[in-house]
C-alpha positions in Angstrom: 84.6 -26.3 1.6 85.9 -29.5 0.7 85.6 -31.3 -2.6 86.9 -30.6 -5.9 83.7 -29.5 -7.8 81.8 -26.3 -7.1 78.2 -26.7 -5.8 75.3 -24.5 -6.6 73.7 -23.0 -3.5 70.4 -21.3 -3.7 69.1 -18.8 -1.2 65.9 -16.9 -0.7 66.6 -13.2 -1.2 63.7 -11.2 0.4 64.8 -8.1 -1.4 64.3 -9.7 -4.8 60.9 -11.0 -3.8 59.8 -7.6 -2.6 60.9 -6.0 -5.9 58.9 -8.5 -8.0 55.8 -8.2 -5.7 56.0 -4.4 -5.8 56.4 -4.4 -9.6 53.5 -6.9 -10.0 51.3 -4.7 -7.7 52.2 -1.6 -9.7 51.3 -3.3 -13.0 48.0 -4.5 -11.6 47.3 -1.0 -10.3 48.0 0.5 -13.7 45.8 -2.0 -15.4 43.0 -1.4 -12.9 43.2 2.4 -13.2 43.4 2.1 -17.0 40.3 -0.2 -17.1 38.4 2.1 -14.7 39.2 5.1 -16.8 38.2 3.4 -20.1 35.0 2.1 -18.4 34.1 5.6 -17.0 34.7 7.3 -20.4 32.7 4.6 -22.3 29.9 4.9 -19.8 29.7 8.6 -20.1 29.8 8.4 -23.9 27.0 5.7 -23.9 24.8 7.8 -21.6 25.3 10.9 -23.7 24.3 9.0 -26.9 21.4 7.3 -25.1 20.1 10.7 -23.9 20.4 12.0 -27.4 18.5 9.0 -28.8 15.8 9.3 -26.3 15.5 13.0 -27.0 14.7 12.2 -30.6 13.0 8.8 -30.4 10.6 9.3 -27.5 8.7 12.3 -29.0 8.5 10.4 -32.3 7.1 7.3 -30.5 4.6 9.4 -28.6 3.5 11.2 -31.8 3.1 7.9 -33.6 1.0 6.4 -30.8 -1.2 9.6 -30.6 -1.7 9.4 -34.4 -2.7 5.7 -34.2 -5.1 6.4 -31.3 -6.7 9.4 -33.1 -7.0 7.4 -36.3 -8.7 4.5 -34.4 -11.1 6.9 -32.6 -12.2 8.5 -35.9 -13.3 5.2 -37.5 -16.8 5.6 -38.9 -18.0 2.5 -37.1 -17.4 4.2 -33.8 -19.3 7.3 -34.8 -22.2 5.2 -36.0 -22.3 3.2 -32.8 -22.2 6.4 -30.8 -25.0 7.9 -32.9 -27.1 4.8 -32.5 -26.6 4.9 -28.7 -27.6 8.5 -28.6 -30.7 7.7 -30.7 -31.6 4.8 -28.4 -31.3 7.1 -25.4 -33.6 9.7 -27.1 -36.1 6.9 -27.9 -36.0 5.6 -24.4 -36.6 9.1 -23.0 -39.6 9.5 -25.4 -40.9 6.0 -24.4 -40.5 6.9 -20.7 -42.5 10.1 -21.2 -45.2 8.2 -23.1 -45.3 5.7 -20.3 -45.8 8.4 -17.8 -48.5 10.1 -19.9 -50.2 6.7 -20.4 -50.2 6.0 -16.6 -51.6 9.5 -16.0 -54.3 9.0 -18.6 -55.2 5.6 -17.2 -55.4 7.1 -13.7 -57.7 9.8 -15.0 -59.8 7.2 -16.9 -60.1 5.1 -13.7 -61.3 8.2 -11.8 -63.8 9.0 -14.5 -64.9 5.3 -14.5 -65.5 5.4 -10.8 -67.5 8.7 -11.3 -69.5 7.2 -14.1 -70.2 4.0 -12.0 -71.6 6.2 -9.2 -73.8 8.1 -11.7 -75.1 4.8 -13.2 -75.7 3.4 -9.7 -77.8 6.5 -8.9 -79.7 6.2 -12.1 -80.4 2.6 -11.4 -81.6 3.4 -7.9 -84.1 5.9 -9.2 -85.7 3.4 -11.5 
């Protein structure tokens, strides 16, 4: 200790560093716990409001869609088309029956024609 002016001497005090590290850690922990609590509460409140919204909105949306589908299905054009399709089916069934009857009649006429040809052949043989 020689000299006539005092000198500043700095030293590392581990106890002081531990205090500040411990304090900073506690502050961070308090902030994290506070943020987690706020997030948890906000999430629960949001989910509750979302469930309430879905409870009201989804049935209304389904009702609206059902009304639109029913209104579209009841358009007169669709009914006319369906009636025309049914009429075509009825006409086709009647045509099919007439075709079957015509084939049956033609088969009978062919059989009669064969019979008549035999009779004509016998008559011609007699002469």
